[in-house]
Residue, then its C-alpha position, 0 to 999 in steps of 0.5 A: m500499499s502506498v500512503s503518503l507520510p502525512e497520512r501515515s502520521q494521521i493513522s499512527a496518531c490516531v492508532f496511538v490515541l485509541g491505544l492509549l484510551c483503552h490502556s488508561s481505561l484498563l488501568l482505571n478499571a484495575q484500580s477500581q477493582a483493587s480499591p475497596q473504597t471505590k468498589e463500595r462506592q460503585i456498588r451503591v450507584q449500581e442497581p441490585l442484580r435481578t435473579a430468576s430461576a427456571s424449574r425443571i419439568d419432564l413433560a411440556p406444558k400445554l402451550d395454548g396461550t393460557l396458564d391453565d396447566p397446573i405444570w406452570q405452578q411449579a414455577s415461581a412467578i416473577d413480578n417485580f417489574l418497574q417503569r422506564e416510562p413515563f415515571e422511571g423507577q415507579p412500580s408498573t401501573e399493571k401487574t405482570e407475572v412470568r413463570i420460567l420452565y425447562s425440559k431437556h430440549e426447550v425453555y418455556f415462558g408463561i406470561t400473565c399481563f393483567d390489565s384493569d381495563p382489558k377492553r383497551i388492550v391494543a392488538t392489531e398486528l398479525r404479521r410476523d416480524v413487522s414492528q409491534e410498536l403500535d400494539d401492547y407487547f411483551e419481550i423476552i431478552i436472552d443473553s445465552a452467552h452470558d457476555r452481557r453484550n449480546a442477546y436474542v429478542f422474542q417479542i409477542n403481542p396479544l394475538g400471539t404474533q412473533r417478532d424476533a431480533l438480535i441485539t449486538e454490542e448493546q446497539r440500539t435501533d430505531s424506536g419505531t421498529g423496536d428493540g434489536d435488528p429484526g433480520w435474524d429469524g429463529v424457530w419457536t412457537s407462541e400462543a396468546r389470549i385476551t382474558k377478563q383479567g388481561w392477556t396471557a401468553t405461552v412461549a416455547i424456545p428450543f435450545s437449538t434456536l439459541n445454538f446453546m450446547q452447554s449442559r451443566d450449571v447454566i447461567w444466562g443474562i435475561n430480561f423482560k419488557r412489557f409495553i402498554r400502548r394506550k398508556n405509552e408505558e414501558d415496564l422492565w424487569s431489569g435495567w429500567r433506568r431511562v438512559y438504559g432500556a432493553a438493549r442495555i444487556s450489561q444491565a440485565g439480570e441472571l437466570h439460574g437453574i438450567s442443568e442437564i439439558g440435551s445438545g442444542r446445536l443449530f443445523i438447518v438445511k433450507p433448499y428453495g425453488l423458484v419459478g416465474f417470468s421477467h420482462f424488460p422494455s425495449s429501451a433496455a437494449g444495450t445495457g446488458l439486460t435482456p429486452g422482452t420477456s424471459a422465464l425464471y427457473t432456479g433453485g439453491v440452498d441456505v444451511k445454518l450449522g452451530l459450530r459451537s455455542n454462540l458460533v454459527a456458520n451460514l452457507t448459501a448457494n445460488t442465492d435468491f432475494a425474490d422475497a425481500d421487501v421492495d425499497t421505499q421511494q425517496f426524492n433526493l434534495t441533496p447532491y449526496k447519496l441516499f441511504f437505503p437499508e439492507k432487506r435481504q435475509f442472507f445479509l441481514e442475519n447477525a449483520g450487527v457483528f459487521n457494523f463499523p460506523l463512520g458517523g455522518d448525517r446518513g450514517d457512513l459505514l465501512f461495510f454496507s452489504r447493499q454493495i454486494g449483489i445489487d448494481p449501485i447504479t441501476g438497482e438491478e440485482v446481480p446474481i450471487n453464485g454463493g457465500a458463506k459467513v461465520t459470526g458469533s463470539i468466542g470468549n471476549f472476542e466477537l467474530g464475523v467473517m464473510d466471503v461472497d461471490t458474484r457472476s457477471s450480469g449486465p454492465n457488472p463483472y463477476a466479483n468476489y467480496a471478503v470481509a473480516r471483523l474482530k472485536r475485543s470486549l472490554w467493559g460495560g459495552s466497550y470494545i476495540g476492533v479491527m475490520g478488513i474488506d477485500k473486493r476483487s473484480g473482472n473490471p480491468f480498470d478497477s480490478f481491486n478495492q481493499t479497505s481496513g480500519a481500526d475502531t473503539r468504543l469506550v463507556f465511562y460512568k455508564n452514560l458517557v461513550v467516547n468512540g474513535y476510528a482509523t481507516q484507509t482504502r487501496t484503489p488502482g490509480f491512487s497513492s495518497g488521500q485515501t484515509n479517513v479518521g475520526a473521533g467523538f463522544n456521546y454523553q446522555t443523562n435523563w435531561l441532557e444529551v450531548f454529542a460531538q464528533h470530528r472526522k477527516v476524510g480524504p479526497n480519495f477515500n473510496p470504500e467501494v463495499g461501504f457507504l460514504e455520503r461525502t469525501d474530502c471533508i474535514c467534518n465537525y458536528l456538535d449537538v446538544t439536547f435538553k430534555p426537561r419533564p415539567k409537570l404539565r398536564g398530558v406532557r411527557e417530555l419537552n426537547f430543546e435541541g441545537f446542532m452545528f455542522h461545519a464541513p470544509d474540504t481538506h484544503h479548508v474551503l467551506q462546502t457544507q455548513e448548517w445550524q438548527n434549533t429545534f423544539r419538540i413536545e411529546f405527550n403522554n398519549g404518544s402524540y408529538s410535535d417536532d418543530d424546527i424554529v430555524d435551519v440555516f444552510t450553506q452549500r457549495l456546488i463544485t459540479p451542477f446539481n441534477i435536482y429534476k430530470n434535465i434540470f441542473i442548479p448551477v455551480g456556486e455557493y448558496h445560502w438558505t434558511r428554512h422552518q419546519l412544523t410537525y404534528g403526530s396524533p396519538q398512537d393508540r388510535r385505529l386512525m393515525v396521522s401525521f402532518f409535516e410542512r417545511f418552507g423557506t428559501y432553497y438554493n437560488g429560490h424557494l421550496n415547500e415540502a408538505r407530507v401527510r402520513a396515515t395509518y388505519r387499523a380496521s381490525e387485526r386483519l386489515s390495515f391501511n398506510f398512506a404516505e405522500q409528499w408534495n415538493r413545490f420548487r420555485l428556483g431561480l436560474v437553472t441550466g440544462p445537462a450541457g450547462t446551457v441556461l434555461p428560462g427561469a420559469v423552467g425552474d418552477f416545478s412540482v414532485v409528488f411521491g408517496s405510497f399506499q399499502t394495504n395488508y390483510s392477515f388471513s391468519r398469523f401464517l397467511t398474509l397478503s400485502t400490496l404496495l403502490q408507489m408513485d414518483t412524478a420525478n421518474n419517467q415510469a411514475a408508478s410501481a407496484n408490489i403484491r406479496l402473498r406469504w404462506n408460512y405453512r410450517p416453522d421457517s418454511d414459506l410459500y411466496v407469490i410476488y409480483t412486481a411492476g417497477q424497481r425492486f431496489a433503488s440506486l445508491v448514487a446521488a445522480n438520477p440514473p436510468q432505471f428500467y421498469e420491469n414486470r416480474l412474477a416469482i413463486k418461491f417455495t422453501y422448506s426448512w429441514r433439520p437433519 
């Protein structure tokens, strides 16, 4: 690797700082262990460790959603839940009881959620693996490795609907989707019933689902969470501090009593078969795509194998992603890339192990799996020959290794991707890690791309997090400017949150298998939020936020600057208001910005000021709506953004979702593709885009979803996706999917040509456990 002397100095300095921080923190930790006085002070501020016990049984209890079976009475009830929201540390307003049993091959949970007003229990979701944040629900968090940083999440609502997920390195996720990364799918059973006293549920989890092979003296980390939708109340058994939450695995309790169990080795073989057709228009000629109609007929297999406790191998051959959700369309108002989340199952499972954040407005990542198997320009799928990955933990180390091979398709040559991630756990969610990525392809002008980096996350006093990283890339034709180094901190209490970050991104830093919004940047970001909770009727929390983003290039010429003041109010019933008092922006364009079709904003420096008003209705109602209006200047003119979103839950079987945004542009001077000046009136245009989704559940195991999308900025303004899923046995499905339009979106900042595809696929999967 050819790296200039200044870059080597930056990398060496950053690595030295990371090492010094880790060494100092370890010394502090060792000193606290050696000092009885210090240790005593720490114990006083820590929460007492919660413990639970499981009772052994020979025959499984009835798993009918009730606790009528006398076997459940052999287990003592866990009932000391406390509120995290709205009143931290206060007893929960509704009593909750959990009983735990186990047999040779499974662990069982009997749950009773008492409710003083059962008629107001909210239970509307029958679809597996979708967010249950609009329902009442109960959550089981199991840290089977007892490493106090990773856990499985098993969630059910009063209809027995399942959602499962993984929490990796205590990573929090968007509160709108639930705890943990939902990409992981486990095999487990659940039933639930609404009663006159509230609702009850029974859950059975095989030890093989947890890939748990230890048989004696088992100690698990465990926690429980209950959410009461109409009260917007969150109750936890352990870790109920507002700054903790269910994802803080280090604050979970312990489960004792499991012993003399059978092997729980995970071994699943899952073949698939697919038939259907695909049609591309004649305009696709010359792009590598085949115009006209072609038949689809293929098959493949996926394998999961537990190598040892908490270490899993995933193998895939001739991988297919027909059942992946389509992307939700977005309209890009910036000259930078848009971020679209990964939705393909092979890459989603245990994805948190490979997480290497680089900061940034949209969450830059050193590794972004969407760069594999999807053309980043057109969004068309690139066939995958096969892949393998090993993920999990060995002692204090978190490990992730992946290798994927794709074959040539259209403009995409064959390519091989190798990824390795290793993290050493330190204390309380802290770690130090390294990552390496190697891409090899048949493109003679870009035959390889390599990325390497080291990072750390250090947690002090449980609410101060310091992080830093040093990374570099190797790309043919470049010998300098290929580094990216940064550091930051996050301090959080119940009433104050402070986040600051400094990054320096070289002009030639090029992680081709990552996501990077911008290069050639010295990016500085500071965000301060005050979160008081005044005693005002109906009001839960007020937010006063201010942030400053200052981003010159590496020659110290300003490219982007933004500062913003925001006021938010959250009500006890879940309604909210989110208002930007002022948003002041500066943007320099060094190339024309293709804002719409053949309209470009010329090169120059622009300044504008905007304001925002947002309101969302209570979330326990059948009909929920939110309104958004942003207005003010924009580049050399004006822009109004109006959004409306609505969700109507007609019943637990039928729901509707509607979202629409109307952007009204009134710009000044604009140009054509060649830089020719267009009349000023051409800068006045509107873009309307949105979606309408219908979901109908015949049962928990048979669902029909339709998604219609519209985007007037696209030559093909409308698209549709219709999906029927029949989960005919655990982890085995039959899909019938019709797509008209694009499945996956482009990742480039410009507006590249995307071809309207008509595609019908019938996919059958069968999960077999030898």
